[in-house]
C-alpha positions, 0 to 999 in steps of 0.5 A: 254343247257350248257355254257362254256367260256374261262374265266372258266364259266361252267354252266348247264341248262343255262337261258336267264338271265345267257347269259345276265349277261355274256354280261353285261357291264364290264363282260367278257367271255374271248376269246371264248364262247360255248353254247351246246344243245347236244353232237356235237351240239353247237354254239360258237364264238371266238375273231378274232385275225387278227389285220387287220380285227379287225381294221375295227370294232368299237368293238371286232369282233367274228367268229361265228360257229356252229356244227349240230352233223355231225362229223368232220364238223363245219359251220363258218359264213362268216361275223364276228359279234360284241358282241351285235349280238353275244348275239342275236345269242346265245339267239335265239339258246337258245330259239330254234330259227333259225334266228341266222343261217338263217340270215347269210351265212356259209361255211363248215370248216372240222377239 
């Protein structure tokens, strides 16, 4: 899998240790992170920029999204996640799990 972040990190053949390092205390990936399995198949997250929503969270909330290869269609989680939950979702996706998707409600976002 490939990894791309807002802070300029681009990695190929990403391992669990790479993701854990990206989320370690003091580390930053910027406003977004994308973990892609194949062309048009990925999980991504970006910071929520709406201050009213962000204020209701103890830490920075993120919007979690994925694309399953369907052109012009992204699925977006209906509830934001915090950094620890985001790392769990990315690790599960990396290992081929489905808990990252099954444990959330999603809405379709056409672009």
